[in-house]
N, CA and C atoms as a LAMMPS dump frame, in Angstrom:
ITEM: TIMESTEP
0
ITEM: NUMBER OF ATOMS
597
ITEM: BOX BOUNDS ff ff ff
-5.0000000000000000e+02 5.0000000000000000e+02
-5.0000000000000000e+02 5.0000000000000000e+02
-5.0000000000000000e+02 5.0000000000000000e+02
ITEM: ATOMS id mol type element x y z
1 1 1 N -90.403 -233.051 312.768
2 1 2 C -91.531 -233.542 313.579
3 1 3 C -91.558 -232.821 314.935
4 2 1 N -92.721 -232.389 315.329
5 2 2 C -92.862 -231.677 316.601
6 2 3 C -92.497 -232.573 317.773
7 3 1 N -91.783 -232.03 318.741
8 3 2 C -91.443 -232.797 319.938
9 3 3 C -92.632 -232.815 320.888
10 4 1 N -93.208 -233.998 321.082
11 4 2 C -94.365 -234.124 321.965
12 4 3 C -93.991 -233.766 323.393
13 5 1 N -92.73 -233.967 323.747
14 5 2 C -92.297 -233.754 325.117
15 5 3 C -92.274 -232.274 325.487
16 6 1 N -92.307 -231.381 324.499
17 6 2 C -92.22 -229.953 324.782
18 6 3 C -93.583 -229.261 324.723
19 7 1 N -94.625 -230.027 324.418
20 7 2 C -95.958 -229.43 324.362
21 7 3 C -96.454 -229.179 325.777
22 8 1 N -96.873 -227.951 326.077
23 8 2 C -97.44 -227.663 327.39
24 8 3 C -98.901 -228.1 327.381
25 9 1 N -99.227 -229.098 328.178
26 9 2 C -100.549 -229.701 328.105
27 9 3 C -101.524 -229.073 329.086
28 10 1 N -101.121 -228.888 330.354
29 10 2 C -102.062 -228.444 331.374
30 10 3 C -101.335 -227.994 332.619
31 11 1 N -102.073 -227.389 333.508
32 11 2 C -101.57 -227.015 334.829
33 11 3 C -101.55 -228.255 335.704
34 12 1 N -100.44 -228.537 336.401
35 12 2 C -100.316 -229.768 337.177
36 12 3 C -100.642 -229.601 338.649
37 13 1 N -101.445 -228.605 339.005
38 13 2 C -101.896 -228.494 340.389
39 13 3 C -102.824 -229.65 340.707
40 14 1 N -102.541 -230.39 341.778
41 14 2 C -103.321 -231.581 342.116
42 14 3 C -104.203 -231.282 343.317
43 15 1 N -105.522 -231.365 343.107
44 15 2 C -106.467 -231.014 344.161
45 15 3 C -107.08 -232.232 344.848
46 16 1 N -106.529 -233.437 344.591
47 16 2 C -107.079 -234.639 345.208
48 16 3 C -106.848 -234.612 346.718
49 17 1 N -107.866 -234.96 347.466
50 17 2 C -107.77 -235.001 348.925
51 17 3 C -107.315 -236.393 349.357
52 18 1 N -106.155 -236.462 349.999
53 18 2 C -105.612 -237.744 350.43
54 18 3 C -105.908 -238.041 351.902
55 19 1 N -106.767 -237.255 352.517
56 19 2 C -106.927 -237.345 353.968
57 19 3 C -107.569 -238.647 354.425
58 20 1 N -108.394 -239.271 353.59
59 20 2 C -109.09 -240.471 354.035
60 20 3 C -109.463 -241.333 352.838
61 21 1 N -109.31 -242.645 352.986
62 21 2 C -109.674 -243.558 351.915
63 21 3 C -110.172 -244.86 352.502
64 22 1 N -111.421 -245.2 352.205
65 22 2 C -112.052 -246.376 352.789
66 22 3 C -111.388 -247.668 352.344
67 23 1 N -111.029 -247.776 351.054
68 23 2 C -110.444 -249.009 350.538
69 23 3 C -109.105 -249.31 351.196
70 24 1 N -108.263 -248.296 351.361
71 24 2 C -106.983 -248.488 352.049
72 24 3 C -107.213 -248.893 353.496
73 25 1 N -108.24 -248.32 354.115
74 25 2 C -108.566 -248.658 355.504
75 25 3 C -109.022 -250.105 355.626
76 26 1 N -109.836 -250.58 354.666
77 26 2 C -110.288 -251.977 354.668
78 26 3 C -109.089 -252.914 354.587
79 27 1 N -108.133 -252.565 353.72
80 27 2 C -106.947 -253.416 353.578
81 27 3 C -106.165 -253.499 354.883
82 28 1 N -105.896 -252.35 355.489
83 28 2 C -105.044 -252.335 356.682
84 28 3 C -105.739 -252.919 357.911
85 29 1 N -107.05 -252.683 358.043
86 29 2 C -107.749 -253.099 359.255
87 29 3 C -108.35 -254.498 359.175
88 30 1 N -108.683 -254.944 357.963
89 30 2 C -109.399 -256.213 357.839
90 30 3 C -108.653 -257.265 357.022
91 31 1 N -108.096 -256.867 355.87
92 31 2 C -107.483 -257.871 355.007
93 31 3 C -106.193 -258.434 355.57
94 32 1 N -105.365 -257.594 356.173
95 32 2 C -104.12 -258.103 356.751
96 32 3 C -104.397 -259.16 357.817
97 33 1 N -105.31 -258.926 358.773
98 33 2 C -105.626 -259.987 359.745
99 33 3 C -106.197 -261.245 359.095
100 34 1 N -107.022 -261.076 358.04
101 34 2 C -107.604 -262.242 357.364
102 34 3 C -106.523 -263.08 356.703
103 35 1 N -105.623 -262.451 355.975
104 35 2 C -104.556 -263.201 355.311
105 35 3 C -103.571 -263.79 356.324
106 36 1 N -103.373 -263.09 357.404
107 36 2 C -102.513 -263.617 358.461
108 36 3 C -103.092 -264.915 359.012
109 37 1 N -104.416 -264.951 359.157
110 37 2 C -105.086 -266.148 359.678
111 37 3 C -105.13 -267.26 358.626
112 38 1 N -105.52 -266.911 357.392
113 38 2 C -105.697 -267.926 356.354
114 38 3 C -104.394 -268.611 355.967
115 39 1 N -103.316 -267.84 355.903
116 39 2 C -102.063 -268.376 355.38
117 39 3 C -100.95 -268.429 356.417
118 40 1 N -101.312 -268.198 357.673
119 40 2 C -100.336 -268.269 358.763
120 40 3 C -99.096 -267.443 358.427
121 41 1 N -99.361 -266.253 357.917
122 41 2 C -98.284 -265.369 357.466
123 41 3 C -98.046 -264.293 358.515
124 42 1 N -96.834 -264.207 359.021
125 42 2 C -96.53 -263.274 360.101
126 42 3 C -95.802 -262.016 359.633
127 43 1 N -95.228 -262.065 358.435
128 43 2 C -94.466 -260.926 357.926
129 43 3 C -95.35 -260.123 356.974
130 44 1 N -95.62 -258.865 357.318
131 44 2 C -96.552 -258.046 356.546
132 44 3 C -96.13 -257.926 355.081
133 45 1 N -94.837 -257.843 354.834
134 45 2 C -94.363 -257.677 353.46
135 45 3 C -94.678 -258.883 352.582
136 46 1 N -95.019 -260.022 353.201
137 46 2 C -95.347 -261.222 352.435
138 46 3 C -96.836 -261.336 352.118
139 47 1 N -97.648 -260.443 352.672
140 47 2 C -99.087 -260.518 352.443
141 47 3 C -99.416 -260.163 350.992
142 48 1 N -100.545 -260.71 350.52
143 48 2 C -101.064 -260.277 349.226
144 48 3 C -101.39 -258.793 349.302
145 49 1 N -100.969 -258.047 348.292
146 49 2 C -101.209 -256.606 348.316
147 49 3 C -101.278 -256.064 346.892
148 50 1 N -101.857 -254.9 346.766
149 50 2 C -101.893 -254.187 345.498
150 50 3 C -100.618 -253.366 345.379
151 51 1 N -99.748 -253.74 344.446
152 51 2 C -98.474 -253.043 344.282
153 51 3 C -98.653 -251.721 343.538
154 52 1 N -99.401 -251.76 342.451
155 52 2 C -99.635 -250.548 341.664
156 52 3 C -100.803 -250.784 340.716
157 53 1 N -101.336 -249.693 340.195
158 53 2 C -102.342 -249.754 339.138
159 53 3 C -101.781 -249.024 337.927
160 54 1 N -101.788 -249.695 336.787
161 54 2 C -101.317 -249.084 335.546
162 54 3 C -102.516 -248.715 334.68
163 55 1 N -102.563 -247.477 334.225
164 55 2 C -103.602 -247.017 333.305
165 55 3 C -102.916 -246.555 332.03
166 56 1 N -103.39 -247.037 330.891
167 56 2 C -102.74 -246.673 329.632
168 56 3 C -103.767 -246.542 328.512
169 57 1 N -103.357 -245.861 327.469
170 57 2 C -104.157 -245.778 326.25
171 57 3 C -103.208 -245.782 325.066
172 58 1 N -103.676 -246.285 323.93
173 58 2 C -102.859 -246.297 322.719
174 58 3 C -103.458 -245.339 321.697
175 59 1 N -102.582 -244.774 320.863
176 59 2 C -103.032 -243.785 319.889
177 59 3 C -103.426 -244.418 318.558
178 60 1 N -102.928 -245.629 318.29
179 60 2 C -103.266 -246.378 317.08
180 60 3 C -103.099 -245.5 315.837
181 61 1 N -104.191 -245.289 315.103
182 61 2 C -104.09 -244.527 313.852
183 61 3 C -103.968 -243.025 314.071
184 62 1 N -103.922 -242.598 315.356
185 62 2 C -103.828 -241.165 315.662
186 62 3 C -102.415 -240.755 316.076
187 63 1 N -101.415 -241.535 315.697
188 63 2 C -100.052 -241.262 316.167
189 63 3 C -99.494 -239.935 315.663
190 64 1 N -100.056 -239.401 314.584
191 64 2 C -99.602 -238.108 314.059
192 64 3 C -100.591 -236.986 314.369
193 65 1 N -101.602 -237.294 315.153
194 65 2 C -102.647 -236.319 315.46
195 65 3 C -102.369 -235.686 316.82
196 66 1 N -101.805 -234.483 316.814
197 66 2 C -101.416 -233.828 318.065
198 66 3 C -102.612 -233.508 318.95
199 67 1 N -103.743 -233.191 318.338
200 67 2 C -104.939 -232.878 319.122
201 67 3 C -105.402 -234.106 319.903
202 68 1 N -105.392 -235.264 319.25
203 68 2 C -105.789 -236.513 319.912
204 68 3 C -104.829 -236.84 321.049
205 69 1 N -103.535 -236.726 320.782
206 69 2 C -102.519 -237.047 321.785
207 69 3 C -102.631 -236.116 322.987
208 70 1 N -102.818 -234.831 322.718
209 70 2 C -102.965 -233.86 323.804
210 70 3 C -104.182 -234.192 324.66
211 71 1 N -105.299 -234.53 324.024
212 71 2 C -106.51 -234.913 324.754
213 71 3 C -106.265 -236.13 325.632
214 72 1 N -105.616 -237.153 325.063
215 72 2 C -105.387 -238.398 325.804
216 72 3 C -104.529 -238.161 327.041
217 73 1 N -103.466 -237.395 326.89
218 73 2 C -102.579 -237.1 328.019
219 73 3 C -103.324 -236.323 329.096
220 74 1 N -104.075 -235.323 328.671
221 74 2 C -104.809 -234.498 329.63
222 74 3 C -105.86 -235.32 330.373
223 75 1 N -106.536 -236.228 329.669
224 75 2 C -107.583 -237.032 330.302
225 75 3 C -107.012 -238.01 331.323
226 76 1 N -105.874 -238.627 331.007
227 76 2 C -105.243 -239.511 331.992
228 76 3 C -104.86 -238.717 333.231
229 77 1 N -104.342 -237.506 333.018
230 77 2 C -104.011 -236.667 334.174
231 77 3 C -105.253 -236.339 335
232 78 1 N -106.333 -235.99 334.339
233 78 2 C -107.552 -235.599 335.042
234 78 3 C -108.121 -236.736 335.887
235 79 1 N -108.045 -237.971 335.394
236 79 2 C -108.667 -239.08 336.129
237 79 3 C -107.732 -239.711 337.155
238 80 1 N -106.424 -239.425 337.065
239 80 2 C -105.486 -240.051 337.998
240 80 3 C -104.755 -239.06 338.895
241 81 1 N -104.67 -237.803 338.485
242 81 2 C -103.902 -236.829 339.249
243 81 3 C -102.412 -236.905 339.005
244 82 1 N -101.984 -237.703 338.007
245 82 2 C -100.566 -237.824 337.676
246 82 3 C -100.354 -237.581 336.188
247 83 1 N -99.221 -236.975 335.867
248 83 2 C -98.873 -236.743 334.468
249 83 3 C -98.355 -238.051 333.865
250 84 1 N -98.96 -238.537 332.784
251 84 2 C -98.496 -239.794 332.187
252 84 3 C -97.212 -239.598 331.387
253 85 1 N -96.528 -240.692 331.13
254 85 2 C -95.386 -240.616 330.228
255 85 3 C -95.759 -241.279 328.912
256 86 1 N -95.116 -240.849 327.837
257 86 2 C -95.435 -241.329 326.5
258 86 3 C -94.633 -242.582 326.183
259 87 1 N -95.252 -243.507 325.457
260 87 2 C -94.609 -244.782 325.153
261 87 3 C -94.255 -244.876 323.671
262 88 1 N -93.128 -245.526 323.411
263 88 2 C -92.659 -245.74 322.045
264 88 3 C -92.87 -247.203 321.652
265 89 1 N -92.954 -247.497 320.362
266 89 2 C -93.151 -248.889 319.934
267 89 3 C -91.941 -249.753 320.252
268 90 1 N -92.203 -250.968 320.749
269 90 2 C -91.127 -251.908 321.063
270 90 3 C -90.709 -252.723 319.84
271 91 1 N -91.478 -252.593 318.771
272 91 2 C -91.139 -253.272 317.521
273 91 3 C -91.703 -252.448 316.36
274 92 1 N -91.313 -252.784 315.149
275 92 2 C -91.833 -252.08 313.979
276 92 3 C -93.327 -252.348 313.827
277 93 1 N -94.095 -251.292 313.538
278 93 2 C -95.535 -251.435 313.312
279 93 3 C -95.83 -250.881 311.925
280 94 1 N -95.892 -251.766 310.948
281 94 2 C -96.021 -251.337 309.555
282 94 3 C -97.355 -250.659 309.277
283 95 1 N -98.421 -251.099 309.95
284 95 2 C -99.753 -250.522 309.709
285 95 3 C -99.789 -249.025 309.989
286 96 1 N -99.005 -248.589 310.98
287 96 2 C -98.986 -247.178 311.363
288 96 3 C -97.692 -246.488 310.937
289 97 1 N -96.886 -247.189 310.131
290 97 2 C -95.634 -246.633 309.618
291 97 3 C -94.719 -246.171 310.751
292 98 1 N -94.594 -247.016 311.781
293 98 2 C -93.762 -246.693 312.937
294 98 3 C -92.625 -247.698 313.059
295 99 1 N -91.443 -247.199 313.395
296 99 2 C -90.283 -248.056 313.602
297 99 3 C -90.039 -248.253 315.089
298 100 1 N -89.328 -249.314 315.428
299 100 2 C -89.012 -249.618 316.821
300 100 3 C -88.329 -248.431 317.497
301 101 1 N -88.856 -248.071 318.686
302 101 2 C -88.318 -246.978 319.511
303 101 3 C -88.41 -245.599 318.857
304 102 1 N -89.219 -245.473 317.796
305 102 2 C -89.391 -244.178 317.141
306 102 3 C -90.877 -243.841 317.078
307 103 1 N -91.182 -242.577 317.323
308 103 2 C -92.576 -242.166 317.335
309 103 3 C -93.218 -242.433 318.689
310 104 1 N -94.478 -242.065 318.805
311 104 2 C -95.227 -242.21 320.049
312 104 3 C -96.476 -243.034 319.772
313 105 1 N -96.71 -244.072 320.565
314 105 2 C -97.888 -244.913 320.322
315 105 3 C -98.896 -244.898 321.465
316 106 1 N -98.545 -244.27 322.585
317 106 2 C -99.5 -244.275 323.688
318 106 3 C -99.021 -243.465 324.871
319 107 1 N -99.847 -243.482 325.912
320 107 2 C -99.515 -242.804 327.167
321 107 3 C -99.895 -243.717 328.321
322 108 1 N -99.105 -243.689 329.377
323 108 2 C -99.351 -244.596 330.497
324 108 3 C -98.931 -243.946 331.81
325 109 1 N -99.523 -244.414 332.889
326 109 2 C -99.182 -243.907 334.214
327 109 3 C -99.297 -245.051 335.208
328 110 1 N -98.421 -245.053 336.21
329 110 2 C -98.482 -246.028 337.3
330 110 3 C -98.903 -245.327 338.584
331 111 1 N -99.934 -245.848 339.218
332 111 2 C -100.4 -245.29 340.487
333 111 3 C -99.86 -246.127 341.632
334 112 1 N -99.2 -245.478 342.575
335 112 2 C -98.616 -246.151 343.73
336 112 3 C -99.121 -245.509 345.017
337 113 1 N -98.779 -246.131 346.131
338 113 2 C -99.082 -245.595 347.462
339 113 3 C -100.552 -245.183 347.564
340 114 1 N -100.821 -243.951 348.02
341 114 2 C -102.204 -243.523 348.241
342 114 3 C -102.996 -243.437 346.941
343 115 1 N -102.321 -243.033 345.874
344 115 2 C -103.03 -242.826 344.614
345 115 3 C -103.724 -244.083 344.107
346 116 1 N -103.097 -245.242 344.307
347 116 2 C -103.704 -246.47 343.794
348 116 3 C -105.009 -246.782 344.518
349 117 1 N -105.064 -246.521 345.828
350 117 2 C -106.282 -246.797 346.584
351 117 3 C -107.371 -245.771 346.289
352 118 1 N -106.984 -244.539 346.056
353 118 2 C -107.961 -243.515 345.678
354 118 3 C -108.622 -243.887 344.354
355 119 1 N -107.802 -244.312 343.392
356 119 2 C -108.344 -244.683 342.086
357 119 3 C -109.185 -245.953 342.184
358 120 1 N -108.721 -246.94 342.95
359 120 2 C -109.464 -248.189 343.104
360 120 3 C -110.832 -247.938 343.723
361 121 1 N -110.871 -247.11 344.753
362 121 2 C -112.153 -246.819 345.396
363 121 3 C -113.098 -246.099 344.435
364 122 1 N -112.545 -245.213 343.616
365 122 2 C -113.375 -244.515 342.631
366 122 3 C -113.951 -245.499 341.617
367 123 1 N -113.143 -246.471 341.201
368 123 2 C -113.634 -247.496 340.28
369 123 3 C -114.796 -248.274 340.892
370 124 1 N -114.609 -248.723 342.137
371 124 2 C -115.592 -249.587 342.792
372 124 3 C -116.904 -248.856 343.061
373 125 1 N -116.812 -247.645 343.553
374 125 2 C -118.01 -246.949 344.042
375 125 3 C -118.676 -246.044 343.011
376 126 1 N -117.923 -245.6 342.01
377 126 2 C -118.463 -244.585 341.109
378 126 3 C -118.418 -244.967 339.635
379 127 1 N -117.274 -245.454 339.16
380 127 2 C -117.083 -245.634 337.721
381 127 3 C -117.756 -246.895 337.186
382 128 1 N -117.41 -248.052 337.734
383 128 2 C -117.959 -249.307 337.214
384 128 3 C -119.48 -249.385 337.331
385 129 1 N -120.089 -248.908 338.426
386 129 2 C -121.557 -248.952 338.501
387 129 3 C -122.257 -248.114 337.425
388 130 1 N -121.544 -247.189 336.788
389 130 2 C -122.149 -246.352 335.751
390 130 3 C -122.226 -247.058 334.401
391 131 1 N -121.525 -248.194 334.259
392 131 2 C -121.54 -248.919 332.992
393 131 3 C -122.903 -249.586 332.809
394 132 1 N -123.507 -249.383 331.665
395 132 2 C -124.838 -249.927 331.393
396 132 3 C -124.822 -251.452 331.441
397 133 1 N -125.786 -252.029 332.166
398 133 2 C -125.94 -253.49 332.3
399 133 3 C -124.689 -254.155 332.874
400 134 1 N -123.982 -253.452 333.724
401 134 2 C -122.753 -254 334.305
402 134 3 C -123.072 -255.048 335.369
403 135 1 N -122.481 -256.232 335.211
404 135 2 C -122.702 -257.323 336.165
405 135 3 C -121.411 -257.814 336.799
406 136 1 N -120.341 -257.075 336.635
407 136 2 C -119.06 -257.486 337.19
408 136 3 C -118.058 -257.813 336.102
409 137 1 N -116.793 -257.904 336.488
410 137 2 C -115.712 -258.252 335.568
411 137 3 C -115.328 -259.71 335.766
412 138 1 N -114.987 -260.375 334.684
413 138 2 C -114.787 -261.822 334.708
414 138 3 C -113.475 -262.233 335.377
415 139 1 N -113.533 -263.361 336.099
416 139 2 C -112.33 -263.947 336.686
417 139 3 C -111.311 -264.323 335.612
418 140 1 N -111.768 -264.54 334.381
419 140 2 C -110.851 -264.951 333.312
420 140 3 C -109.873 -263.844 332.936
421 141 1 N -110.071 -262.647 333.468
422 141 2 C -109.193 -261.53 333.13
423 141 3 C -107.951 -261.449 334.026
424 142 1 N -107.798 -262.424 334.921
425 142 2 C -106.529 -262.58 335.638
426 142 3 C -105.52 -263.249 334.716
427 143 1 N -104.267 -262.812 334.76
428 143 2 C -103.233 -263.545 334.039
429 143 3 C -102.656 -264.635 334.945
430 144 1 N -101.708 -265.395 334.442
431 144 2 C -101.189 -266.538 335.198
432 144 3 C -100.398 -266.118 336.432
433 145 1 N -100.029 -264.839 336.5
434 145 2 C -99.277 -264.345 337.658
435 145 3 C -100.187 -263.736 338.724
436 146 1 N -101.487 -263.72 338.462
437 146 2 C -102.426 -263.173 339.434
438 146 3 C -102.685 -261.691 339.282
439 147 1 N -102.208 -261.088 338.191
440 147 2 C -102.521 -259.685 337.91
441 147 3 C -103.84 -259.606 337.148
442 148 1 N -104.581 -258.528 337.345
443 148 2 C -105.915 -258.418 336.749
444 148 3 C -105.927 -257.339 335.677
445 149 1 N -106.426 -257.701 334.478
446 149 2 C -106.446 -256.802 333.324
447 149 3 C -107.882 -256.554 332.878
448 150 1 N -108.217 -255.317 332.584
449 150 2 C -109.51 -255.042 331.957
450 150 3 C -109.437 -253.725 331.194
451 151 1 N -110.472 -253.477 330.403
452 151 2 C -110.492 -252.284 329.548
453 151 3 C -111.809 -251.535 329.727
454 152 1 N -111.717 -250.224 329.817
455 152 2 C -112.885 -249.354 329.787
456 152 3 C -112.941 -248.727 328.398
457 153 1 N -114.06 -248.878 327.712
458 153 2 C -114.126 -248.518 326.294
459 153 3 C -114.363 -247.032 326.032
460 154 1 N -114.721 -246.279 327.05
461 154 2 C -114.946 -244.843 326.86
462 154 3 C -114.509 -244.07 328.091
463 155 1 N -113.94 -242.9 327.87
464 155 2 C -113.485 -242.057 328.975
465 155 3 C -114.624 -241.289 329.621
466 156 1 N -115.797 -241.299 329.009
467 156 2 C -116.882 -240.441 329.49
468 156 3 C -117.572 -240.954 330.751
469 157 1 N -117.229 -242.147 331.211
470 157 2 C -117.794 -242.607 332.486
471 157 3 C -117.058 -241.991 333.677
472 158 1 N -115.949 -241.303 333.412
473 158 2 C -115.241 -240.588 334.475
474 158 3 C -115.829 -239.186 334.607
475 159 1 N -116.21 -238.775 335.808
476 159 2 C -116.853 -237.465 335.981
477 159 3 C -115.939 -236.29 335.65
478 160 1 N -114.632 -236.518 335.644
479 160 2 C -113.686 -235.433 335.353
480 160 3 C -113.673 -235.059 333.868
481 161 1 N -114.247 -235.913 333.022
482 161 2 C -114.16 -235.705 331.575
483 161 3 C -115.544 -235.409 331.003
484 162 1 N -115.647 -234.327 330.265
485 162 2 C -116.927 -233.905 329.691
486 162 3 C -116.963 -234.17 328.195
487 163 1 N -118.082 -234.673 327.726
488 163 2 C -118.26 -234.903 326.288
489 163 3 C -118.266 -233.583 325.518
490 164 1 N -118.507 -232.49 326.23
491 164 2 C -118.582 -231.177 325.592
492 164 3 C -117.206 -230.587 325.302
493 165 1 N -116.183 -231.09 325.993
494 165 2 C -114.847 -230.496 325.85
495 165 3 C -113.837 -231.435 325.197
496 166 1 N -114.275 -232.623 324.779
497 166 2 C -113.372 -233.56 324.105
498 166 3 C -113.955 -233.96 322.757
499 167 1 N -113.083 -234.256 321.826
500 167 2 C -113.497 -234.547 320.455
501 167 3 C -113.477 -236.039 320.141
502 168 1 N -112.553 -236.783 320.782
503 168 2 C -112.339 -238.174 320.41
504 168 3 C -112.723 -239.122 321.544
505 169 1 N -113.346 -240.246 321.192
506 169 2 C -113.634 -241.291 322.175
507 169 3 C -112.382 -242.137 322.356
508 170 1 N -111.992 -242.373 323.607
509 170 2 C -110.788 -243.154 323.904
510 170 3 C -111.075 -244.183 324.987
511 171 1 N -110.47 -245.335 324.856
512 171 2 C -110.572 -246.35 325.897
513 171 3 C -109.304 -246.381 326.729
514 172 1 N -109.417 -246.971 327.921
515 172 2 C -108.259 -247.1 328.802
516 172 3 C -108.06 -248.559 329.184
517 173 1 N -106.816 -249.009 329.119
518 173 2 C -106.453 -250.333 329.621
519 173 3 C -105.975 -250.178 331.059
520 174 1 N -106.476 -251.045 331.941
521 174 2 C -106.14 -250.946 333.36
522 174 3 C -105.603 -252.286 333.846
523 175 1 N -104.5 -252.242 334.576
524 175 2 C -103.893 -253.457 335.138
525 175 3 C -103.692 -253.269 336.631
526 176 1 N -104.199 -254.216 337.418
527 176 2 C -103.887 -254.272 338.845
528 176 3 C -102.693 -255.204 339.01
529 177 1 N -101.571 -254.649 339.402
530 177 2 C -100.377 -255.457 339.64
531 177 3 C -100.37 -255.888 341.102
532 178 1 N -100.522 -257.193 341.338
533 178 2 C -100.711 -257.715 342.687
534 178 3 C -99.546 -258.58 343.129
535 179 1 N -99.126 -258.393 344.368
536 179 2 C -98.182 -259.318 344.983
537 179 3 C -99.002 -260.406 345.647
538 180 1 N -98.72 -261.673 345.321
539 180 2 C -99.563 -262.749 345.824
540 180 3 C -98.796 -264.048 345.956
541 181 1 N -99.399 -264.979 346.685
542 181 2 C -98.813 -266.312 346.81
543 181 3 C -99.191 -267.163 345.608
544 182 1 N -100.374 -266.928 345.056
545 182 2 C -100.86 -267.659 343.892
546 182 3 C -102.081 -266.932 343.33
547 183 1 N -102.617 -267.462 342.244
548 183 2 C -103.769 -266.833 341.6
549 183 3 C -104.972 -266.773 342.531
550 184 1 N -105.162 -267.804 343.329
551 184 2 C -106.315 -267.852 344.236
552 184 3 C -106.297 -266.699 345.233
553 185 1 N -105.122 -266.359 345.755
554 185 2 C -105.058 -265.271 346.74
555 185 3 C -105.37 -263.922 346.098
556 186 1 N -105.025 -263.757 344.822
557 186 2 C -105.381 -262.519 344.124
558 186 3 C -106.895 -262.382 344.023
559 187 1 N -107.56 -263.488 343.709
560 187 2 C -109.022 -263.464 343.59
561 187 3 C -109.669 -263.159 344.939
562 188 1 N -109.167 -263.8 345.982
563 188 2 C -109.697 -263.55 347.329
564 188 3 C -109.477 -262.094 347.715
565 189 1 N -108.294 -261.591 347.419
566 189 2 C -107.933 -260.217 347.773
567 189 3 C -108.91 -259.21 347.168
568 190 1 N -109.152 -259.307 345.855
569 190 2 C -110.044 -258.348 345.209
570 190 3 C -111.488 -258.521 345.667
571 191 1 N -111.889 -259.762 345.919
572 191 2 C -113.241 -259.995 346.445
573 191 3 C -113.434 -259.319 347.795
574 192 1 N -112.445 -259.447 348.658
575 192 2 C -112.554 -258.864 349.997
576 192 3 C -112.534 -257.336 349.966
577 193 1 N -111.986 -256.775 348.904
578 193 2 C -112.012 -255.317 348.743
579 193 3 C -113.304 -254.843 348.072
580 194 1 N -114.243 -255.786 347.869
581 194 2 C -115.534 -255.479 347.234
582 194 3 C -115.402 -255.107 345.762
583 195 1 N -114.316 -255.569 345.121
584 195 2 C -114.192 -255.34 343.688
585 195 3 C -115.139 -256.288 342.964
586 196 1 N -115.923 -255.798 341.999
587 196 2 C -116.989 -256.612 341.386
588 196 3 C -116.477 -257.652 340.398
589 197 1 N -116.244 -258.856 340.883
590 197 2 C -115.811 -259.967 340.041
591 197 3 C -116.961 -260.945 339.859
592 198 1 N -116.996 -261.587 338.705
593 198 2 C -118.047 -262.557 338.434
594 198 3 C -117.464 -263.766 337.727
595 199 1 N -118.088 -264.919 337.929
596 199 2 C -117.628 -266.15 337.284
597 199 3 C -118.078 -266.166 335.828
């Protein structure tokens, strides 16, 4: 079996400009004072904050398709500026003839520091508004820990990806990992960042 880890996928030169980001500025200039007032919190490390954004995709029935896997890895890199790592199954998956910890079932990347705010701002201002009949993402997509989960069903809403140069339609699972006091503060946090949530 070909080693996926040795396939040369793309050039990793990153041209993203980190010089300025409105969403990060909103957090530092406005949200910290708001949470300090609302919750009488004096220690910055205790404030509600976005810890990281996880973006992932699964290969499902394409686990033996090198062309599909190469496309998926390259597309995650193009939309995030980071090289993803490949994931192995945590249990046996009989439908795809995969054993625990053997084979490759997906690719994932964690965005931290500046990268998470760059990606979040792109979602808010560019990506989500392009979805047809989009009215916001539901509050029900928070888990009990206050993290927010949603799925984008096609990669073509990202301007970095062209329908002319890709063969397979792929969706991405996205998780906002939030540090919070409770579920309510996570909801307030994303609302104040102008993230489109709906009841």
